[in-house]
C-alpha positions in Angstrom: 268.3 -39.5 197.8 269.3 -37.8 201.0 271.8 -35.0 201.4 273.0 -34.4 205.0 274.9 -31.1 205.7 276.2 -31.5 209.2 277.8 -28.0 209.4 274.4 -26.4 208.5 272.4 -29.0 210.4 270.2 -29.7 207.4 268.8 -32.9 205.8 267.3 -32.7 202.3 265.4 -35.6 201.0 264.8 -35.8 197.2 262.0 -38.0 195.9 261.5 -38.3 192.1 258.2 -39.5 190.7 258.7 -41.5 187.5 256.1 -43.5 185.6 253.8 -43.7 182.6 252.3 -40.7 181.0 249.0 -39.6 182.6 249.8 -41.8 185.6 249.0 -39.0 188.1 252.5 -37.8 189.0 251.8 -34.1 188.6 248.3 -34.5 190.1 249.9 -36.1 193.2 252.2 -33.1 193.6 249.3 -30.7 193.2 247.4 -32.5 195.9 250.3 -32.4 198.3 250.8 -28.7 197.5 247.1 -27.8 198.1 246.9 -29.8 201.4 250.2 -28.7 203.0 250.5 -25.6 205.2 251.4 -22.5 203.2 254.2 -21.6 205.6 255.9 -24.9 205.1 255.7 -25.3 201.3 257.4 -23.5 198.5 256.0 -22.7 195.1 255.0 -25.7 192.9 256.9 -25.2 189.7 255.6 -26.9 186.6 256.8 -26.6 183.0 254.0 -27.8 180.7 253.4 -28.1 177.0 250.3 -26.4 175.3 248.4 -29.7 176.0 249.1 -29.4 179.8 251.6 -32.2 179.8 254.8 -32.0 181.8 257.6 -30.9 179.4 260.7 -30.9 181.7 259.8 -31.5 185.4 257.6 -30.5 188.3 259.2 -29.4 191.5 257.8 -28.9 195.0 259.9 -28.0 198.0 258.6 -28.6 201.5 259.9 -27.8 205.0 259.2 -30.7 207.4 260.5 -29.2 210.6 263.3 -30.4 212.8 264.5 -33.9 213.7 267.2 -34.3 216.4 268.3 -30.7 215.8 268.4 -30.9 212.0 266.1 -28.9 209.7 264.5 -31.4 207.4 263.5 -30.4 203.8 261.8 -32.5 201.2 262.2 -31.9 197.4 259.5 -33.6 195.4 260.1 -33.9 191.6 258.1 -35.5 188.8 259.5 -36.1 185.4 257.7 -36.6 182.1 256.2 -40.0 181.5 255.6 -39.7 177.8 258.3 -41.2 175.5 258.7 -38.3 173.1 257.6 -34.8 172.5 256.4 -34.0 169.0 257.6 -30.8 167.6 
Protein backbone atom coordinates (compact mmCIF):
# COMPACT_ATOMS: atom_id res chain seq x y z
CA UNK A 1 0.00 0.00 0.00
CA UNK A 2 1.27 3.50 -0.77
CA UNK A 3 0.36 6.67 1.10
CA UNK A 4 1.22 9.89 -0.71
CA UNK A 5 1.06 13.15 1.23
CA UNK A 6 1.57 15.90 -1.33
CA UNK A 7 1.49 18.78 1.18
CA UNK A 8 4.33 17.18 3.23
CA UNK A 9 6.03 15.80 0.10
CA UNK A 10 6.16 12.30 1.59
CA UNK A 11 5.56 8.84 0.19
CA UNK A 12 5.15 5.93 2.59
CA UNK A 13 5.12 2.39 1.21
CA UNK A 14 3.77 -0.35 3.46
CA UNK A 15 4.70 -3.95 2.76
CA UNK A 16 3.22 -6.79 4.82
CA UNK A 17 4.88 -10.20 5.00
CA UNK A 18 2.33 -12.97 5.41
CA UNK A 19 2.85 -16.69 5.16
CA UNK A 20 3.18 -19.99 6.97
CA UNK A 21 4.65 -20.22 10.45
CA UNK A 22 8.45 -20.60 10.50
CA UNK A 23 8.57 -19.40 6.89
CA UNK A 24 11.26 -16.77 7.55
CA UNK A 25 9.23 -13.56 7.70
CA UNK A 26 10.81 -12.25 10.92
CA UNK A 27 14.23 -13.54 9.87
CA UNK A 28 13.94 -11.55 6.65
CA UNK A 29 13.17 -8.34 8.57
CA UNK A 30 16.08 -9.02 10.93
CA UNK A 31 18.42 -9.43 7.94
CA UNK A 32 17.21 -6.19 6.34
CA UNK A 33 17.62 -4.40 9.69
CA UNK A 34 21.16 -5.69 10.23
CA UNK A 35 22.28 -4.83 6.68
CA UNK A 36 20.74 -1.37 6.39
CA UNK A 37 22.47 1.86 7.38
CA UNK A 38 21.80 2.79 11.03
CA UNK A 39 20.91 6.37 10.10
CA UNK A 40 18.22 5.23 7.65
CA UNK A 41 16.52 2.56 9.74
CA UNK A 42 14.28 2.71 12.75
CA UNK A 43 14.06 0.25 15.58
CA UNK A 44 12.94 -3.26 14.68
CA UNK A 45 9.93 -3.87 16.92
CA UNK A 46 8.95 -7.48 17.60
CA UNK A 47 6.38 -8.88 20.00
CA UNK A 48 7.20 -12.54 20.66
CA UNK A 49 5.82 -15.36 22.76
CA UNK A 50 8.02 -17.25 25.24
CA UNK A 51 8.87 -19.65 22.39
CA UNK A 52 10.23 -16.75 20.27
CA UNK A 53 7.28 -16.87 17.85
CA UNK A 54 5.68 -13.67 16.60
CA UNK A 55 2.65 -12.92 18.75
CA UNK A 56 1.23 -9.78 17.12
CA UNK A 57 3.53 -8.33 14.46
CA UNK A 58 7.05 -7.21 13.60
CA UNK A 59 7.63 -3.67 12.35
CA UNK A 60 10.64 -2.08 10.68
CA UNK A 61 10.59 1.52 9.40
CA UNK A 62 13.18 2.59 6.81
CA UNK A 63 14.05 5.93 5.21
CA UNK A 64 14.86 5.42 1.52
CA UNK A 65 15.85 8.99 0.65
CA UNK A 66 14.18 11.29 -1.85
CA UNK A 67 12.52 10.72 -5.19
CA UNK A 68 11.49 13.71 -7.32
CA UNK A 69 11.42 15.92 -4.23
CA UNK A 70 9.44 13.49 -2.06
CA UNK A 71 10.85 11.83 1.06
CA UNK A 72 10.29 8.10 0.67
CA UNK A 73 9.68 5.85 3.66
CA UNK A 74 9.19 2.12 3.82
CA UNK A 75 7.23 0.36 6.56
CA UNK A 76 7.87 -3.39 6.64
CA UNK A 77 5.50 -5.52 8.71
CA UNK A 78 5.27 -9.24 9.29
CA UNK A 79 2.27 -10.92 10.81
CA UNK A 80 2.05 -14.28 12.60
CA UNK A 81 1.85 -17.33 10.39
CA UNK A 82 0.68 -19.81 13.01
CA UNK A 83 -3.05 -20.51 13.02
CA UNK A 84 -3.68 -20.19 16.74
CA UNK A 85 -1.87 -19.32 19.95
CA UNK A 86 -2.36 -21.78 22.80
CA UNK A 87 -3.03 -20.23 26.18
